[in-house]
C-alpha positions in Angstrom: 167.1 143.7 165.9 163.3 144.3 165.3 161.0 142.4 167.5 157.8 141.2 166.2 155.0 140.9 168.5 153.2 137.9 167.0 149.0 137.3 168.0 147.6 134.2 169.4 148.3 132.3 166.4 151.4 133.7 165.4 153.6 133.3 162.3 153.4 129.6 162.1 154.9 127.5 159.0 152.3 128.0 156.8 152.4 131.8 156.7 156.6 131.1 156.7 156.7 131.6 153.2 154.2 134.9 153.1 156.6 136.6 155.9 159.4 136.3 154.1 158.0 137.0 150.7 156.7 140.3 151.9 159.9 141.5 154.5 161.8 140.7 150.8 159.3 143.2 149.3 159.9 145.9 151.8 163.7 145.6 151.7 164.4 143.8 154.9 166.3 140.6 155.5 164.3 138.5 158.1 167.9 137.8 159.7 167.0 141.3 161.5 163.9 140.3 163.0 163.0 138.4 166.5 159.4 136.9 166.5 158.4 137.1 170.2 155.0 136.1 171.6 152.8 137.0 175.0 150.8 133.9 174.2 153.9 131.7 174.7 155.4 133.6 178.0 154.7 133.0 181.3 152.3 136.1 181.6 149.7 134.0 180.1 149.5 131.8 182.9 149.2 134.4 185.6 147.1 136.7 184.0 143.8 137.3 181.1 145.3 138.8 178.6 142.3 140.3 176.8 138.8 141.6 177.9 135.9 142.2 176.4 133.6 145.2 177.9 130.2 146.8 175.9 128.9 146.0 172.8 132.2 146.0 170.8 132.6 143.0 168.9 136.0 142.1 169.5 137.8 141.8 173.0 140.8 144.5 173.4 144.0 144.5 175.8 143.4 143.9 179.6 144.3 147.1 181.4 144.4 144.9 184.7 147.5 143.2 182.9 149.5 145.9 181.1 152.0 146.8 184.1 153.1 142.8 183.7 152.8 143.0 179.9 155.1 146.6 179.9 157.9 144.8 182.3 158.0 141.6 179.8 158.5 143.7 177.0 160.9 145.9 178.8 162.7 142.3 179.4 162.5 141.4 176.0 164.1 144.4 174.6 166.9 144.3 176.5 167.1 140.7 176.3 167.2 140.9 172.3 168.7 144.4 172.0 165.9 145.3 170.4 166.2 148.7 167.8 162.2 148.6 167.0 158.9 147.1 167.6 156.4 145.8 164.8 153.1 144.8 166.6 150.6 141.8 165.2 149.1 141.6 168.8 146.0 143.9 169.8 146.8 142.0 173.6 150.3 144.3 173.4 148.4 147.3 172.3 148.2 148.8 175.6 151.7 149.4 176.2 151.4 152.7 173.7 148.2 153.4 174.0 145.8 153.3 177.1 142.4 154.3 176.2 141.0 150.9 175.8 138.3 151.9 173.5 140.4 152.8 170.8 143.3 150.6 170.8 142.6 148.4 167.9 144.7 146.8 165.4 142.8 149.0 162.9 142.3 152.3 165.1 146.6 152.1 165.4 148.0 150.9 162.4 149.7 153.6 160.7 151.1 155.4 162.8 154.5 155.4 164.8 154.5 155.0 168.9 157.5 155.1 170.9 157.8 152.0 173.4 161.2 153.0 176.1 162.2 155.4 172.9 161.6 152.4 170.3 159.8 153.1 167.6 156.8 151.0 167.4 154.6 150.4 164.4 151.6 148.2 164.4 150.5 146.2 161.7 147.8 143.4 161.2 148.5 139.7 161.8 149.8 137.4 159.2 146.3 136.0 158.7 145.7 139.4 157.0 147.2 138.1 153.9 144.2 136.1 153.1 140.9 137.3 151.4 138.6 135.0 153.8 139.2 133.1 156.7 140.8 130.0 157.0 139.2 126.9 159.2 142.4 125.5 159.6 143.2 129.0 161.4 139.9 129.1 163.3 140.9 125.6 164.7 144.3 126.4 165.7 143.1 129.4 167.1 140.2 128.0 169.3 141.3 124.5 170.4 140.2 123.0 167.8 136.5 124.1 167.0 135.6 125.4 163.5 132.9 127.6 164.8 131.6 129.9 167.4 128.8 127.3 167.9 131.0 124.4 168.5 133.2 126.9 170.3 130.2 127.6 173.3 129.2 124.3 172.9 132.3 122.9 175.1 132.9 124.6 178.7 135.0 127.6 178.7 136.0 130.0 181.7 134.2 133.3 181.7 136.7 135.2 180.6 137.6 133.2 177.4 137.1 133.8 174.0 136.2 132.5 170.9 138.8 134.3 168.3 138.4 135.0 164.7 141.3 134.8 162.1 142.3 138.5 161.0 141.6 139.2 157.7 141.6 142.7 155.6 141.5 143.6 151.7 145.2 144.3 150.8 146.2 142.9 154.0 149.8 141.8 152.1 150.3 145.7 151.2 149.0 146.8 153.8 151.8 144.9 156.4 154.7 145.7 153.4 153.9 149.4 153.9 154.0 149.6 157.8 157.4 147.2 157.8 158.2 149.7 155.1 157.8 153.0 157.5 159.7 151.1 160.3 162.5 151.0 158.1 162.1 154.8 157.3 161.8 155.5 160.6 165.0 153.7 162.0 167.2 154.9 159.5 166.0 158.6 160.9 166.8 157.6 164.1 170.3 156.2 163.4 170.9 159.4 161.9 169.5 161.5 164.6 171.8 159.4 166.5 175.0 159.9 164.5 174.7 163.4 164.2 174.0 163.6 168.5 177.3 161.9 168.5 179.6 163.9 166.2 178.4 166.9 167.8 179.2 165.5 171.3 182.8 164.2 170.2 182.9 168.1 168.7 182.6 169.2 172.1 184.9 166.9 173.5 187.7 167.5 171.4 187.0 171.4 171.8 187.5 171.3 175.6 
């Protein structure tokens, strides 16, 4: 099972068709994926998931919450028998990169990281399939507010942020390529595991 760490918006019903199409183009079946979200977990009730420092435009993961998030992800991996992880959520990046200044989706995507030995690939949120930000997504991310000005007029906690949907040129292709890469890594990992198992079996037979 491959865990998908969704961002705050998640893969909503309106994006389900895009998601299934991307998986098919990457040669993967949706049945092999389990979507989960830190934003729907108990952690969000006790910890701020994001933090903003200095002049950085967008918030990043909250280092203070990372130990709790790490344990939550460990439990999810155990519960679902995870074989790999694909991450669309900046709040989760602290489990593989502790340097807050570089832990962004843009910086970390393209590489293959490891969480408890499992391959961990960073890819953009599903809204990256769009060339422009959609108003309905902005509303969904910000309690109905359509703009930063409208959001600022309302009362919020100091730690809360105005969110914008993630968009990027060629977003659909990028997500597809990242999933394909994860598939190749999984094949290699399985081949290595089979080789070790055969080697151990031969060693046992010879003793």
